[in-house]
C-alpha positions in Angstrom: -9.5 16.2 3.2 -7.2 15.7 0.4 -5.0 12.8 -0.5 -1.5 13.2 1.0 0.2 10.7 -1.3 0.5 7.0 -2.0 1.3 4.2 0.4 2.2 0.6 -0.7 1.3 -2.1 1.8 3.3 -5.3 1.4 1.8 -8.1 3.5 0.8 -11.7 2.9 -2.1 -11.4 5.2 -5.2 -10.0 3.5 -6.7 -9.1 7.0 -3.7 -6.9 7.7 -3.8 -5.3 4.2 -7.5 -4.5 4.8 -7.1 -3.1 8.3 -4.2 -0.8 7.1 -6.3 0.3 4.0 -9.3 1.2 6.3 -7.1 3.3 8.6 -5.1 5.1 5.9 -7.6 5.6 3.0 -8.9 8.8 4.3 -5.7 10.5 3.8 -3.7 8.4 1.4 -4.1 6.4 -1.8 -3.4 2.8 -0.6 -2.1 0.0 -2.7 -1.7 -3.5 -1.4 0.1 -6.6 -2.6 1.0 -9.9 -1.0 4.7 -10.2 -1.5 7.9 -8.5 -2.5 7.8 -9.8 -6.1 4.3 -8.2 -6.7 5.6 -5.0 -5.0 8.6 -4.7 -7.4 6.2 -5.1 -10.4 3.9 -2.6 -9.1 6.7 -0.1 -8.5 7.8 -0.4 -12.0 4.7 1.7 -12.9 3.6 3.5 -9.9 5.1 6.4 -7.7 4.8 5.4 -4.2 5.7 7.9 -1.3 5.9 5.2 1.5 6.1 1.5 1.9 4.8 -0.4 4.9 6.2 -4.1 4.7 5.6 -7.0 7.0 
């Protein structure tokens, strides 16, 4: 399978980040951060196709 795009997971619960990463990583590049401030910083230098935010 090929990577379909990049997904950013924004969640302060590390277990939730890990669960989503496990489910999505077969088809997507998955980036995880714990808060909106870190998400903004990451988005300054990364192209993201979708954001999953808690």
